[in-house]
GUMAR-867365 format. One record per atom (N, C-alpha, C, O): residue number from 0; x negated, y, z; residue in three letters; atom name; chain. Coordinates in Angstrom, 3 decimals, always signed. Example, Ala and Ser with C-alpha at 12.3 -4.5 7.8 and 13.67 -1.06 7.14 Angstrom:
// residues 2
0  -13.190  -5.690  +7.800  ala  N  A
0  -12.300  -4.500  +7.800  ala  CA  A
0  -13.200  -3.300  +7.800  ala  C  A
0  -14.236  -3.319  +8.465  ala  O  A
1  -12.850  -2.250  +7.080  ser  N  A
1  -13.670  -1.060  +7.140  ser  CA  A
1  -12.900  +0.030  +7.870  ser  C  A
1  -13.409  +1.138  +8.039  ser  O  A
This chain:
// residues 138
0  +8.907  +11.712  +6.629  unk  N  A
0  +8.846  +12.605  +5.498  unk  CA  A
0  +10.271  +12.927  +5.064  unk  C  A
0  +11.093  +12.026  +4.900  unk  O  A
1  +10.561  +14.204  +4.880  unk  N  A
1  +11.898  +14.625  +4.481  unk  CA  A
1  +12.163  +14.206  +3.047  unk  C  A
1  +11.278  +14.261  +2.193  unk  O  A
2  +13.375  +13.794  +2.801  unk  N  A
2  +13.776  +13.359  +1.462  unk  CA  A
2  +14.060  +14.585  +0.603  unk  C  A
2  +14.895  +15.407  +0.979  unk  O  A
3  +13.397  +14.732  -0.529  unk  N  A
3  +13.686  +15.863  -1.417  unk  CA  A
3  +15.018  +15.652  -2.121  unk  C  A
3  +15.553  +14.543  -2.110  unk  O  A
4  +15.559  +16.701  -2.734  unk  N  A
4  +16.818  +16.544  -3.491  unk  CA  A
4  +16.641  +15.522  -4.609  unk  C  A
4  +15.619  +15.498  -5.295  unk  O  A
5  +17.638  +14.698  -4.773  unk  N  A
5  +17.578  +13.631  -5.775  unk  CA  A
5  +18.492  +13.950  -6.940  unk  C  A
5  +19.419  +14.740  -6.763  unk  O  A
6  +18.295  +13.396  -8.099  unk  N  A
6  +17.183  +12.542  -8.477  unk  CA  A
6  +15.907  +13.360  -8.667  unk  C  A
6  +15.951  +14.581  -8.816  unk  O  A
7  +14.757  +12.654  -8.659  unk  N  A
7  +13.462  +13.299  -8.831  unk  CA  A
7  +12.901  +13.005  -10.218  unk  C  A
7  +13.119  +11.932  -10.780  unk  O  A
8  +12.183  +13.969  -10.749  unk  N  A
8  +11.434  +13.735  -11.988  unk  CA  A
8  +10.257  +12.829  -11.654  unk  C  A
8  +9.963  +12.592  -10.482  unk  O  A
9  +9.592  +12.330  -12.670  unk  N  A
9  +8.449  +11.456  -12.438  unk  CA  A
9  +7.341  +12.204  -11.693  unk  C  A
9  +6.687  +11.630  -10.822  unk  O  A
10  +7.128  +13.472  -12.027  unk  N  A
10  +6.091  +14.251  -11.338  unk  CA  A
10  +6.436  +14.436  -9.864  unk  C  A
10  +5.573  +14.289  -8.999  unk  O  A
11  +7.702  +14.760  -9.576  unk  N  A
11  +8.119  +14.959  -8.189  unk  CA  A
11  +8.103  +13.650  -7.407  unk  C  A
11  +7.719  +13.628  -6.237  unk  O  A
12  +8.518  +12.559  -8.051  unk  N  A
12  +8.493  +11.252  -7.386  unk  CA  A
12  +7.055  +10.857  -7.079  unk  C  A
12  +6.766  +10.362  -5.990  unk  O  A
13  +6.157  +11.071  -8.029  unk  N  A
13  +4.742  +10.735  -7.825  unk  CA  A
13  +4.177  +11.535  -6.661  unk  C  A
13  +3.493  +10.982  -5.800  unk  O  A
14  +4.459  +12.838  -6.630  unk  N  A
14  +3.964  +13.677  -5.530  unk  CA  A
14  +4.551  +13.224  -4.197  unk  C  A
14  +3.840  +13.174  -3.193  unk  O  A
15  +5.814  +12.900  -4.180  unk  N  A
15  +6.484  +12.461  -2.959  unk  CA  A
15  +5.890  +11.154  -2.439  unk  C  A
15  +5.770  +10.961  -1.229  unk  O  A
16  +5.522  +10.265  -3.346  unk  N  A
16  +4.999  +8.948  -2.966  unk  CA  A
16  +3.483  +8.930  -2.794  unk  C  A
16  +2.933  +7.964  -2.266  unk  O  A
17  +2.809  +9.980  -3.230  unk  N  A
17  +1.356  +10.030  -3.100  unk  CA  A
17  +0.617  +9.177  -4.117  unk  C  A
17  -0.473  +8.677  -3.839  unk  O  A
18  +1.207  +9.011  -5.292  unk  N  A
18  +0.561  +8.276  -6.380  unk  CA  A
18  +0.611  +9.142  -7.632  unk  C  A
18  +1.192  +10.226  -7.625  unk  O  A
19  +0.005  +8.660  -8.691  unk  N  A
19  +0.033  +9.416  -9.940  unk  CA  A
19  +1.281  +9.066  -10.753  unk  C  A
19  +1.886  +8.008  -10.576  unk  O  A
20  +1.642  +9.974  -11.636  unk  N  A
20  +2.739  +9.692  -12.568  unk  CA  A
20  +2.355  +8.512  -13.458  unk  C  A
20  +3.215  +7.728  -13.860  unk  O  A
21  +1.077  +8.386  -13.762  unk  N  A
21  +0.590  +7.243  -14.557  unk  CA  A
21  +0.934  +5.927  -13.862  unk  C  A
21  +1.374  +4.977  -14.509  unk  O  A
22  +0.734  +5.872  -12.542  unk  N  A
22  +1.058  +4.663  -11.771  unk  CA  A
22  +2.538  +4.339  -11.895  unk  C  A
22  +2.899  +3.180  -12.095  unk  O  A
23  +3.396  +5.337  -11.780  unk  N  A
23  +4.842  +5.111  -11.877  unk  CA  A
23  +5.226  +4.637  -13.281  unk  C  A
23  +6.070  +3.753  -13.428  unk  O  A
24  +4.615  +5.217  -14.303  unk  N  A
24  +4.889  +4.763  -15.675  unk  CA  A
24  +4.441  +3.311  -15.854  unk  C  A
24  +5.129  +2.512  -16.489  unk  O  A
25  +3.285  +2.985  -15.289  unk  N  A
25  +2.759  +1.622  -15.385  unk  CA  A
25  +3.709  +0.638  -14.710  unk  C  A
25  +4.028  -0.404  -15.282  unk  O  A
26  +4.161  +0.957  -13.507  unk  N  A
26  +5.092  +0.073  -12.804  unk  CA  A
26  +6.376  -0.097  -13.602  unk  C  A
26  +6.947  -1.187  -13.639  unk  O  A
27  +6.830  +0.973  -14.239  unk  N  A
27  +8.036  +0.912  -15.075  unk  CA  A
27  +7.788  +0.005  -16.288  unk  C  A
27  +8.608  -0.861  -16.594  unk  O  A
28  +6.658  +0.206  -16.975  unk  N  A
28  +6.323  -0.627  -18.143  unk  CA  A
28  +6.185  -2.099  -17.766  unk  C  A
28  +6.544  -2.978  -18.550  unk  O  A
29  +5.669  -2.367  -16.577  unk  N  A
29  +5.477  -3.745  -16.118  unk  CA  A
29  +6.787  -4.394  -15.675  unk  C  A
29  +6.815  -5.573  -15.322  unk  O  A
30  +7.863  -3.621  -15.698  unk  N  A
30  +9.167  -4.170  -15.348  unk  CA  A
30  +9.393  -4.334  -13.853  unk  C  A
30  +10.243  -5.120  -13.435  unk  O  A
31  +8.638  -3.596  -13.046  unk  N  A
31  +8.790  -3.724  -11.599  unk  CA  A
31  +10.056  -3.051  -11.085  unk  C  A
31  +10.536  -3.374  -9.999  unk  O  A
32  +10.586  -2.135  -11.846  unk  N  A
32  +11.840  -1.485  -11.471  unk  CA  A
32  +12.458  -0.881  -12.719  unk  C  A
32  +11.770  -0.599  -13.700  unk  O  A
33  +13.745  -0.691  -12.666  unk  N  A
33  +14.474  -0.059  -13.767  unk  CA  A
33  +14.844  +1.349  -13.319  unk  C  A
33  +15.688  +1.536  -12.442  unk  O  A
34  +14.204  +2.325  -13.929  unk  N  A
34  +14.436  +3.722  -13.550  unk  CA  A
34  +15.478  +4.318  -14.482  unk  C  A
34  +15.303  +4.302  -15.700  unk  O  A
35  +16.570  +4.849  -13.917  unk  N  A
35  +17.582  +5.489  -14.774  unk  CA  A
35  +16.977  +6.656  -15.544  unk  C  A
35  +16.039  +7.304  -15.079  unk  O  A
36  +17.521  +6.912  -16.716  unk  N  A
36  +17.035  +8.010  -17.556  unk  CA  A
36  +18.109  +9.077  -17.674  unk  C  A
36  +19.306  +8.789  -17.699  unk  O  A
37  +17.643  +10.320  -17.747  unk  N  A
37  +18.545  +11.443  -17.951  unk  CA  A
37  +18.906  +11.572  -19.424  unk  C  A
37  +18.481  +10.765  -20.251  unk  O  A
38  +19.689  +12.588  -19.741  unk  N  A
38  +20.141  +12.800  -21.112  unk  CA  A
38  +19.007  +12.977  -22.100  unk  C  A
38  +19.132  +12.589  -23.261  unk  O  A
39  +17.901  +13.557  -21.657  unk  N  A
39  +16.748  +13.763  -22.527  unk  CA  A
39  +15.763  +12.610  -22.492  unk  C  A
39  +14.683  +12.706  -23.076  unk  O  A
40  +16.111  +11.521  -21.819  unk  N  A
40  +15.239  +10.362  -21.752  unk  CA  A
40  +14.243  +10.383  -20.607  unk  C  A
40  +13.457  +9.449  -20.452  unk  O  A
41  +14.267  +11.441  -19.801  unk  N  A
41  +13.314  +11.530  -18.690  unk  CA  A
41  +13.755  +10.628  -17.541  unk  C  A
41  +14.946  +10.464  -17.275  unk  O  A
42  +12.768  +10.053  -16.873  unk  N  A
42  +13.058  +9.193  -15.725  unk  CA  A
42  +13.648  +10.030  -14.595  unk  C  A
42  +13.223  +11.158  -14.345  unk  O  A
43  +14.641  +9.448  -13.917  unk  N  A
43  +15.277  +10.123  -12.776  unk  CA  A
43  +15.265  +9.154  -11.595  unk  C  A
43  +16.041  +8.200  -11.549  unk  O  A
44  +14.373  +9.417  -10.645  unk  N  A
44  +14.174  +8.525  -9.503  unk  CA  A
44  +15.182  +8.842  -8.406  unk  C  A
44  +15.281  +9.974  -7.932  unk  O  A
45  +15.927  +7.812  -8.015  unk  N  A
45  +16.896  +7.940  -6.931  unk  CA  A
45  +16.324  +7.308  -5.674  unk  C  A
45  +15.203  +6.799  -5.689  unk  O  A
46  +17.077  +7.338  -4.600  unk  N  A
46  +16.590  +6.756  -3.339  unk  CA  A
46  +16.321  +5.263  -3.487  unk  C  A
46  +15.423  +4.738  -2.828  unk  O  A
47  +17.071  +4.570  -4.328  unk  N  A
47  +16.840  +3.133  -4.532  unk  CA  A
47  +15.465  +2.884  -5.131  unk  C  A
47  +14.725  +2.028  -4.647  unk  O  A
48  +15.113  +3.629  -6.191  unk  N  A
48  +13.800  +3.451  -6.812  unk  CA  A
48  +12.678  +3.881  -5.862  unk  C  A
48  +11.641  +3.222  -5.783  unk  O  A
49  +12.888  +4.983  -5.146  unk  N  A
49  +11.857  +5.448  -4.214  unk  CA  A
49  +11.608  +4.419  -3.110  unk  C  A
49  +10.461  +4.184  -2.730  unk  O  A
50  +12.665  +3.811  -2.600  unk  N  A
50  +12.508  +2.801  -1.559  unk  CA  A
50  +11.740  +1.590  -2.057  unk  C  A
50  +10.841  +1.100  -1.373  unk  O  A
51  +12.086  +1.101  -3.241  unk  N  A
51  +11.377  -0.044  -3.808  unk  CA  A
51  +9.930  +0.337  -4.093  unk  C  A
51  +9.020  -0.443  -3.810  unk  O  A
52  +9.705  +1.519  -4.645  unk  N  A
52  +8.340  +1.948  -4.938  unk  CA  A
52  +7.489  +2.055  -3.677  unk  C  A
52  +6.316  +1.682  -3.688  unk  O  A
53  +8.066  +2.557  -2.600  unk  N  A
53  +7.306  +2.632  -1.338  unk  CA  A
53  +6.794  +1.256  -0.941  unk  C  A
53  +5.638  +1.103  -0.546  unk  O  A
54  +7.662  +0.256  -1.049  unk  N  A
54  +7.266  -1.102  -0.672  unk  CA  A
54  +6.248  -1.662  -1.649  unk  C  A
54  +5.267  -2.275  -1.228  unk  O  A
55  +6.456  -1.467  -2.940  unk  N  A
55  +5.510  -1.955  -3.938  unk  CA  A
55  +4.125  -1.327  -3.739  unk  C  A
55  +3.106  -2.008  -3.853  unk  O  A
56  +4.100  -0.043  -3.447  unk  N  A
56  +2.829  +0.653  -3.220  unk  CA  A
56  +2.131  +0.078  -1.989  unk  C  A
56  +0.918  -0.128  -2.007  unk  O  A
57  +2.880  -0.180  -0.930  unk  N  A
57  +2.285  -0.784  +0.271  unk  CA  A
57  +1.751  -2.182  -0.022  unk  C  A
57  +0.656  -2.538  +0.414  unk  O  A
58  +2.514  -2.959  -0.749  unk  N  A
58  +2.067  -4.308  -1.086  unk  CA  A
58  +0.800  -4.249  -1.941  unk  C  A
58  -0.133  -5.023  -1.725  unk  O  A
59  +0.766  -3.347  -2.896  unk  N  A
59  -0.410  -3.211  -3.756  unk  CA  A
59  -1.619  -2.757  -2.948  unk  C  A
59  -2.715  -3.295  -3.101  unk  O  A
60  -1.410  -1.753  -2.078  unk  N  A
60  -2.511  -1.246  -1.247  unk  CA  A
60  -3.082  -2.324  -0.339  unk  C  A
60  -4.258  -2.279  +0.020  unk  O  A
61  -2.254  -3.291  +0.033  unk  N  A
61  -2.718  -4.363  +0.914  unk  CA  A
61  -3.189  -5.574  +0.130  unk  C  A
61  -3.376  -6.650  +0.699  unk  O  A
62  -3.381  -5.410  -1.168  unk  N  A
62  -4.037  -6.435  -1.951  unk  CA  A
62  -3.160  -7.364  -2.757  unk  C  A
62  -3.673  -8.299  -3.373  unk  O  A
63  -1.855  -7.146  -2.779  unk  N  A
63  -1.014  -8.015  -3.600  unk  CA  A
63  -1.268  -7.695  -5.067  unk  C  A
63  -1.296  -6.529  -5.462  unk  O  A
64  -1.450  -8.717  -5.857  unk  N  A
64  -1.679  -8.557  -7.285  unk  CA  A
64  -0.392  -8.266  -8.038  unk  C  A
64  +0.704  -8.319  -7.480  unk  O  A
65  -0.550  -7.960  -9.308  unk  N  A
65  +0.612  -7.621  -10.125  unk  CA  A
65  +1.583  -8.786  -10.248  unk  C  A
65  +2.793  -8.572  -10.318  unk  O  A
66  +1.079  -10.010  -10.277  unk  N  A
66  +1.990  -11.163  -10.361  unk  CA  A
66  +2.882  -11.211  -9.123  unk  C  A
66  +4.079  -11.475  -9.235  unk  O  A
67  +2.325  -10.963  -7.969  unk  N  A
67  +3.110  -10.941  -6.734  unk  CA  A
67  +4.117  -9.805  -6.731  unk  C  A
67  +5.258  -9.976  -6.301  unk  O  A
68  +3.689  -8.638  -7.214  unk  N  A
68  +4.610  -7.499  -7.295  unk  CA  A
68  +5.760  -7.797  -8.256  unk  C  A
68  +6.910  -7.458  -7.978  unk  O  A
69  +5.447  -8.429  -9.378  unk  N  A
69  +6.500  -8.797  -10.336  unk  CA  A
69  +7.486  -9.768  -9.700  unk  C  A
69  +8.699  -9.635  -9.862  unk  O  A
70  +6.950  -10.748  -8.974  unk  N  A
70  +7.820  -11.734  -8.325  unk  CA  A
70  +8.691  -11.062  -7.270  unk  C  A
70  +9.887  -11.341  -7.187  unk  O  A
71  +8.106  -10.182  -6.464  unk  N  A
71  +8.886  -9.470  -5.449  unk  CA  A
71  +10.005  -8.674  -6.114  unk  C  A
71  +11.148  -8.709  -5.660  unk  O  A
72  +9.682  -7.963  -7.179  unk  N  A
72  +10.701  -7.171  -7.892  unk  CA  A
72  +11.783  -8.056  -8.486  unk  C  A
72  +12.968  -7.726  -8.432  unk  O  A
73  +11.366  -9.187  -9.055  unk  N  A
73  +12.351  -10.125  -9.618  unk  CA  A
73  +13.298  -10.619  -8.534  unk  C  A
73  +14.505  -10.725  -8.753  unk  O  A
74  +12.748  -10.918  -7.372  unk  N  A
74  +13.576  -11.404  -6.263  unk  CA  A
74  +14.503  -10.313  -5.728  unk  C  A
74  +15.611  -10.605  -5.278  unk  O  A
75  +14.057  -9.065  -5.777  unk  N  A
75  +14.914  -7.932  -5.387  unk  CA  A
75  +16.140  -7.894  -6.292  unk  C  A
75  +17.258  -7.668  -5.829  unk  O  A
76  +15.923  -8.117  -7.584  unk  N  A
76  +17.019  -8.056  -8.556  unk  CA  A
76  +18.049  -9.153  -8.328  unk  C  A
76  +19.186  -9.041  -8.786  unk  O  A
77  +17.660  -10.213  -7.623  unk  N  A
77  +18.613  -11.289  -7.312  unk  CA  A
77  +19.553  -10.916  -6.168  unk  C  A
77  +20.516  -11.633  -5.898  unk  O  A
78  +19.284  -9.817  -5.507  unk  N  A
78  +20.126  -9.395  -4.389  unk  CA  A
78  +19.971  -10.336  -3.201  unk  C  A
78  +18.872  -10.801  -2.898  unk  O  A
79  +21.080  -10.605  -2.540  unk  N  A
79  +21.072  -11.453  -1.338  unk  CA  A
79  +20.517  -12.848  -1.615  unk  C  A
79  +19.897  -13.453  -0.741  unk  O  A
80  +20.734  -13.357  -2.817  unk  N  A
80  +20.249  -14.695  -3.147  unk  CA  A
80  +18.720  -14.768  -3.111  unk  C  A
80  +18.159  -15.846  -2.920  unk  O  A
81  +18.050  -13.640  -3.290  unk  N  A
81  +16.594  -13.621  -3.295  unk  CA  A
81  +15.957  -13.399  -1.945  unk  C  A
81  +14.732  -13.439  -1.826  unk  O  A
82  +16.769  -13.164  -0.914  unk  N  A
82  +16.217  -12.830  +0.413  unk  CA  A
82  +15.306  -13.925  +0.964  unk  C  A
82  +14.203  -13.603  +1.404  unk  O  A
83  +15.702  -15.202  +0.964  unk  N  A
83  +14.797  -16.217  +1.529  unk  CA  A
83  +13.436  -16.271  +0.826  unk  C  A
83  +12.401  -16.387  +1.483  unk  O  A
84  +13.438  -16.189  -0.497  unk  N  A
84  +12.175  -16.227  -1.236  unk  CA  A
84  +11.370  -14.951  -1.034  unk  C  A
84  +10.143  -15.002  -0.962  unk  O  A
85  +12.052  -13.795  -0.940  unk  N  A
85  +11.349  -12.534  -0.661  unk  CA  A
85  +10.670  -12.612  +0.692  unk  C  A
85  +9.517  -12.208  +0.843  unk  O  A
86  +11.394  -13.138  +1.683  unk  N  A
86  +10.827  -13.261  +3.018  unk  CA  A
86  +9.608  -14.169  +2.992  unk  C  A
86  +8.583  -13.845  +3.592  unk  O  A
87  +9.707  -15.301  +2.305  unk  N  A
87  +8.583  -16.240  +2.228  unk  CA  A
87  +7.373  -15.583  +1.560  unk  C  A
87  +6.240  -15.763  +2.006  unk  O  A
88  +7.617  -14.825  +0.495  unk  N  A
88  +6.534  -14.127  -0.187  unk  CA  A
88  +5.865  -13.126  +0.753  unk  C  A
88  +4.639  -13.027  +0.789  unk  O  A
89  +6.673  -12.386  +1.514  unk  N  A
89  +6.124  -11.394  +2.444  unk  CA  A
89  +5.383  -12.053  +3.600  unk  C  A
89  +4.356  -11.538  +4.042  unk  O  A
90  +5.878  -13.170  +4.094  unk  N  A
90  +5.191  -13.885  +5.177  unk  CA  A
90  +3.823  -14.357  +4.703  unk  C  A
90  +2.836  -14.207  +5.422  unk  O  A
91  +3.754  -14.920  +3.514  unk  N  A
91  +2.473  -15.383  +2.973  unk  CA  A
91  +1.516  -14.208  +2.799  unk  C  A
91  +0.330  -14.322  +3.109  unk  O  A
92  +2.026  -13.079  +2.304  unk  N  A
92  +1.182  -11.896  +2.119  unk  CA  A
92  +0.727  -11.352  +3.474  unk  C  A
92  -0.428  -10.956  +3.630  unk  O  A
93  +1.626  -11.332  +4.441  unk  N  A
93  +1.269  -10.863  +5.780  unk  CA  A
93  +0.118  -11.692  +6.351  unk  C  A
93  -0.815  -11.141  +6.936  unk  O  A
94  +0.183  -12.994  +6.185  unk  N  A
94  -0.873  -13.871  +6.690  unk  CA  A
94  -2.198  -13.587  +6.001  unk  C  A
94  -3.245  -13.584  +6.649  unk  O  A
95  -2.165  -13.349  +4.707  unk  N  A
95  -3.391  -13.033  +3.971  unk  CA  A
95  -3.972  -11.693  +4.426  unk  C  A
95  -5.183  -11.565  +4.603  unk  O  A
96  -3.107  -10.700  +4.612  unk  N  A
96  -3.564  -9.386  +5.063  unk  CA  A
96  -4.141  -9.488  +6.477  unk  C  A
96  -5.190  -8.909  +6.759  unk  O  A
97  -3.468  -10.213  +7.358  unk  N  A
97  -3.955  -10.371  +8.732  unk  CA  A
97  -5.320  -11.052  +8.751  unk  C  A
97  -6.189  -10.673  +9.536  unk  O  A
98  -5.514  -12.046  +7.899  unk  N  A
98  -6.809  -12.737  +7.844  unk  CA  A
98  -7.899  -11.778  +7.357  unk  C  A
98  -9.006  -11.779  +7.895  unk  O  A
99  -7.593  -10.957  +6.341  unk  N  A
99  -8.578  -9.982  +5.859  unk  CA  A
99  -8.887  -8.943  +6.919  unk  C  A
99  -10.042  -8.550  +7.084  unk  O  A
100  -7.860  -8.488  +7.648  unk  N  A
100  -8.088  -7.515  +8.720  unk  CA  A
100  -8.979  -8.094  +9.823  unk  C  A
100  -9.879  -7.420  +10.324  unk  O  A
101  -8.718  -9.328  +10.187  unk  N  A
101  -9.534  -9.971  +11.214  unk  CA  A
101  -10.987  -10.072  +10.758  unk  C  A
101  -11.904  -9.784  +11.527  unk  O  A
102  -11.192  -10.475  +9.523  unk  N  A
102  -12.551  -10.565  +8.988  unk  CA  A
102  -13.207  -9.183  +8.965  unk  C  A
102  -14.383  -9.047  +9.302  unk  O  A
103  -12.454  -8.170  +8.572  unk  N  A
103  -13.007  -6.813  +8.533  unk  CA  A
103  -13.331  -6.301  +9.923  unk  C  A
103  -14.310  -5.575  +10.096  unk  O  A
104  -12.529  -6.662  +10.923  unk  N  A
104  -12.828  -6.257  +12.302  unk  CA  A
104  -14.177  -6.831  +12.735  unk  C  A
104  -14.977  -6.147  +13.373  unk  O  A
105  -14.416  -8.091  +12.383  unk  N  A
105  -15.704  -8.702  +12.693  unk  CA  A
105  -16.845  -8.005  +11.971  unk  C  A
105  -17.906  -7.773  +12.549  unk  O  A
106  -16.624  -7.673  +10.703  unk  N  A
106  -17.635  -6.965  +9.931  unk  CA  A
106  -17.904  -5.579  +10.515  unk  C  A
106  -19.054  -5.152  +10.613  unk  O  A
107  -16.837  -4.880  +10.902  unk  N  A
107  -16.981  -3.560  +11.505  unk  CA  A
107  -17.764  -3.646  +12.809  unk  C  A
107  -18.618  -2.801  +13.080  unk  O  A
108  -17.478  -4.654  +13.609  unk  N  A
108  -18.200  -4.831  +14.858  unk  CA  A
108  -19.683  -5.065  +14.598  unk  C  A
108  -20.527  -4.517  +15.306  unk  O  A
109  -20.009  -5.867  +13.598  unk  N  A
109  -21.415  -6.114  +13.257  unk  CA  A
109  -22.111  -4.827  +12.827  unk  C  A
109  -23.262  -4.594  +13.195  unk  O  A
110  -21.430  -3.997  +12.055  unk  N  A
110  -21.992  -2.711  +11.632  unk  CA  A
110  -22.245  -1.834  +12.846  unk  C  A
110  -23.307  -1.222  +12.958  unk  O  A
111  -21.287  -1.766  +13.749  unk  N  A
111  -21.439  -0.932  +14.952  unk  CA  A
111  -22.582  -1.435  +15.823  unk  C  A
111  -23.323  -0.640  +16.401  unk  O  A
112  -22.726  -2.743  +15.917  unk  N  A
112  -23.824  -3.303  +16.700  unk  CA  A
112  -25.167  -2.963  +16.069  unk  C  A
112  -26.128  -2.673  +16.782  unk  O  A
113  -25.246  -2.994  +14.752  unk  N  A
113  -26.491  -2.639  +14.066  unk  CA  A
113  -26.813  -1.169  +14.281  unk  C  A
113  -27.971  -0.821  +14.511  unk  O  A
114  -25.814  -0.302  +14.212  unk  N  A
114  -26.026  +1.131  +14.475  unk  CA  A
114  -26.535  +1.321  +15.896  unk  C  A
114  -27.472  +2.086  +16.121  unk  O  A
115  -25.927  +0.631  +16.858  unk  N  A
115  -26.353  +0.747  +18.258  unk  CA  A
115  -27.796  +0.270  +18.421  unk  C  A
115  -28.562  +0.870  +19.175  unk  O  A
116  -28.169  -0.789  +17.730  unk  N  A
116  -29.553  -1.276  +17.779  unk  CA  A
116  -30.505  -0.211  +17.247  unk  C  A
116  -31.530  +0.075  +17.865  unk  O  A
117  -30.164  +0.378  +16.094  unk  N  A
117  -31.016  +1.428  +15.541  unk  CA  A
117  -31.098  +2.614  +16.494  unk  C  A
117  -32.163  +3.215  +16.637  unk  O  A
118  -30.004  +2.956  +17.139  unk  N  A
118  -30.013  +4.067  +18.093  unk  CA  A
118  -30.933  +3.777  +19.273  unk  C  A
118  -31.612  +4.675  +19.772  unk  O  A
119  -30.955  +2.505  +19.725  unk  N  A
119  -31.850  +2.139  +20.842  unk  CA  A
119  -33.308  +2.121  +20.394  unk  C  A
119  -34.190  +2.601  +21.106  unk  O  A
120  -33.555  +1.566  +19.214  unk  N  A
120  -34.929  +1.435  +18.727  unk  CA  A
120  -35.515  +2.752  +18.217  unk  C  A
120  -36.724  +2.974  +18.279  unk  O  A
121  -34.642  +3.617  +17.714  unk  N  A
121  -35.091  +4.883  +17.128  unk  CA  A
121  -34.215  +6.022  +17.634  unk  C  A
121  -33.419  +6.580  +16.879  unk  O  A
122  -34.360  +6.367  +18.919  unk  N  A
122  -33.486  +7.416  +19.483  unk  CA  A
122  -33.652  +8.762  +18.787  unk  C  A
122  -32.770  +9.615  +18.878  unk  O  A
123  -34.767  +8.961  +18.095  unk  N  A
123  -34.975  +10.243  +17.413  unk  CA  A
123  -34.012  +10.443  +16.244  unk  C  A
123  -33.780  +11.576  +15.822  unk  O  A
124  -33.448  +9.346  +15.714  unk  N  A
124  -32.492  +9.490  +14.612  unk  CA  A
124  -31.044  +9.377  +15.084  unk  C  A
124  -30.117  +9.604  +14.307  unk  O  A
125  -30.852  +9.029  +16.346  unk  N  A
125  -29.492  +8.887  +16.888  unk  CA  A
125  -28.864  +10.255  +17.043  unk  C  A
125  -29.538  +11.213  +17.419  unk  O  A
126  -27.583  +10.351  +16.758  unk  N  A
126  -26.903  +11.646  +16.945  unk  CA  A
126  -26.827  +11.993  +18.426  unk  C  A
126  -26.819  +11.112  +19.286  unk  O  A
127  -26.771  +13.272  +18.703  unk  N  A
127  -26.657  +13.706  +20.101  unk  CA  A
127  -25.207  +13.856  +20.525  unk  C  A
127  -24.921  +14.039  +21.708  unk  O  A
128  -24.285  +13.779  +19.562  unk  N  A
128  -22.865  +13.901  +19.890  unk  CA  A
128  -22.258  +12.513  +20.067  unk  C  A
128  -22.916  +11.495  +19.853  unk  O  A
129  -20.994  +12.498  +20.461  unk  N  A
129  -20.270  +11.242  +20.676  unk  CA  A
129  -20.078  +10.516  +19.351  unk  C  A
129  -20.093  +11.155  +18.299  unk  O  A
130  -19.897  +9.182  +19.375  unk  N  A
130  -19.652  +8.440  +18.127  unk  CA  A
130  -18.353  +8.893  +17.466  unk  C  A
130  -17.447  +9.406  +18.122  unk  O  A
131  -18.288  +8.692  +16.165  unk  N  A
131  -17.116  +9.123  +15.400  unk  CA  A
131  -15.908  +8.250  +15.657  unk  C  A
131  -14.776  +8.722  +15.557  unk  O  A
132  -16.122  +6.990  +15.985  unk  N  A
132  -14.995  +6.065  +16.169  unk  CA  A
132  -15.183  +5.287  +17.463  unk  C  A
132  -16.298  +5.084  +17.944  unk  O  A
133  -14.072  +4.870  +17.993  unk  N  A
133  -14.108  +4.040  +19.193  unk  CA  A
133  -14.610  +2.653  +18.829  unk  C  A
133  -14.278  +2.143  +17.759  unk  O  A
134  -15.397  +2.036  +19.690  unk  N  A
134  -15.840  +0.675  +19.383  unk  CA  A
134  -14.678  -0.320  +19.422  unk  C  A
134  -13.687  -0.116  +20.124  unk  O  A
135  -14.821  -1.372  +18.669  unk  N  A
135  -13.821  -2.426  +18.649  unk  CA  A
135  -13.888  -3.159  +19.980  unk  C  A
135  -14.973  -3.530  +20.428  unk  O  A
136  -12.741  -3.371  +20.616  unk  N  A
136  -12.736  -3.995  +21.932  unk  CA  A
136  -12.183  -5.408  +21.906  unk  C  A
136  -12.228  -6.112  +22.915  unk  O  A
137  -11.663  -5.829  +20.765  unk  N  A
137  -11.064  -7.158  +20.714  unk  CA  A
137  -12.063  -8.221  +20.353  unk  C  A
137  -11.710  -9.397  +20.270  unk  O  A
């Protein structure tokens, strides 16, 4: 994605990141990042804030709670001194996400098997076109 001219307003930053301006205000209120303000008090998002927000959004989307996001942000503010703890936090989160993905793969396979059973037992309701998704092979 091409980087727009910086700094960005909250509306432009939200559009660029694919979230709402409300989400960005919430993250700011929660102390997850310090957004510089312009002369009129409006938030001005620079590449530093956009980079941190991208990571926070990914962590949130993958199930990290607000306490984890706060801790990650706090460790970011420590600079190099926070790297070992940031890494440990990310490793723990990665393991949790991988476990959920593995469980979901099993659940998805069970759903696909049930659909295939219904297709065999009731061919009159089975679609005549190809399936929408490739079956899980792992």
